[in-house]
C-alpha positions, 0 to 999 in steps of 0.5 A: 421269858417267851419270843415269839415271831410275829407276822402283821400286815399293814390296815385297808390293803389286799395285797398281803393276804392274798400271797399269805394265801398263794404261798403259805406253805413258804411263809410258814416255812419261814418262819418257822426257820427264824424262829429256830435261829432266834430262839423263839417258842412260838410263832403268831400269824396275826390276821382278821377272821374276815380274811376266810381263805388265807385263814384256810390255807394257813391251816391247811399247812399248820400241821406240818409245823409246830411253833405256829399258830393263828391270831385271830385279830378284831375288824378293828384299826389300826389293828396292823400297827405292831404295838396292837398286833402284839397287843391282840395276840399276846396281851404284851404290852410294848414299853412307850417308846422302845422295840418289840425285843422289849417283851420278847417279841419280834413283828415281819410283814408277809412280803419280808418272809416270802422274800426270806423266802427266795433268798434263802432257797432259791437265792433271789434277792429282791427284785419286785414288789407286790401292789394293790391298785385301787381306787378311782381304776377300771380294775382294781388288782393287785400286780407284782411289779419290777421295783422302779417301774413310776407309779404311773404305770402301776395304775395303767395296769390297772386300767388306768384311773375313772376320773380327770387329775386324779391324786395318788396315794402311796399306802392306805387311806390312814397313813399313806400319802400324797406321792407323785405319779412318776416316782418310782415304786422301792420296796416300801411301797404296798399300795397305791389309792386313786382318789379324786382330788375333792375327795375328804382324805385327799383335801385332808392331807393338801390342807395349809398346816398354818391354817389347820393351827389357827381352826385349832386357836379358834373352836377347839372345846378340848373334849378330849375326842382325840385321846378318848380313841387313840390308838397308843392312849388306851394302851397306856402310852403317854401321848394325849393329843388333846393336851397337845392341843391345848397347849399349841394352840393357846399358846401356852406351855407351862407344861412341856410334858404334853409336848415332849409326850408327841414323841410316842405317836403313832400317826395311825390318823384316827385322832382328826380322820375319825376323832374330832367332829370339829374336823380338826388336825391333831395328827398333822400338828403333832407330825409337825412338832414330833419333825420339829423336836428331832430337828433339834436333837430331842430324843424320846424321854426315857423316864415316861409316865406309863399307865396299864391298858385302859379298862375300856379300851374295847369301847373305845377300838373303831370298827373297820367297816365303820371306818371305811363308811366315815371315810367316804371310801366304801365305794371302793370297797372291791376285790383287786385279785393278785395276778402274777403275769410278768410285767415288762418295764422300759425304765426303772429307776432304782432309789439307793435309800429305800431301807432305814439307814444309809443308803446304798452307794452305786458300784456300776457308772454310766454306759454299764450293761447289768442283769436282773438280780445283780448287786448295783448298789453296796450297802454301807460297810460299818453302818445300818445299809443295805444292797439293792439290786437292778429290777430288769436286764439293761443299760444304765443310763444316770446315776447320782447318789440319788439313784440309779436309772437302768432303760431296757 
């Protein structure tokens, strides 16, 4: 069986394609190095054809590499979901509840590969992050910032908000979360969307879960549009939002299968942000239910029924342009050009947990002087963990089990 090394990007964000355009050689060379290390036969760079400059940048360096090719993705949402990306580029379906490696694939994003290049060739740790700032800002922009600065400081780099009392969403409009302006940027921060507090994507996130449930009990008509457009269901995964809504809203659960199958939901948000014409919230309710299952020790079902890809799948995908218009985001569809001008931070808060697994353990104390790139939190031994580094030169002013604060 062939092994693939796939490269993906997040939906409705600018930074990855711009980084790919600027650092095509570095990224492709590192992907081939990884492919050799894991004995992968092919490298596929998944990208949408509308990103013409990035496609041309990749094509320009491909003659230097033997394993890499471009996999053009459809202009639909959510093409960036790794399970869907794998299907679109290889026609392999990751079984429900399994990792991509089970079908001989590993998936990486653009910035992670660039970070790997810098680590291998320049011995540079990850101390900065590319972030796209868009929405209600004066100058939409993609910036490279030190890890640990505040979300508000990043918004200020885009000229600040153009409205009073804005709401900041960390991530994209479909899966991002409302964030505090004074929260710290971490390795996983990709975009900041600045929105009015009465915008649809904000009100959906601020709605009461109990009210969402009562509305479902009152008006859900079991039209099954949420299931028909479910991005995982049409791949054959056993997630059926309409069956969950039937059981949850009626209070009658004769069959617990639809409830357990919520564990296979990718939380892409199509069901509640696009499919449901009654404006109900399947994704939110499923997310709450999944969290309670996990809290009670329920694991992902191992014997889930796995169907074939729905033959009507191509007719049930959602065009990105149509989704953008439906969400009322077309007015924000402007370029956010990449700038790598140095950003000087007066103070940073480096979170000790910016990754899956155990948080790093602080190895500095208050009063210590540190350098940019210096290890300030070491990975926990005998556990899945990652070290964290200072992003600036400065003095440690606070240390606790959650973060380390450094003043320049």
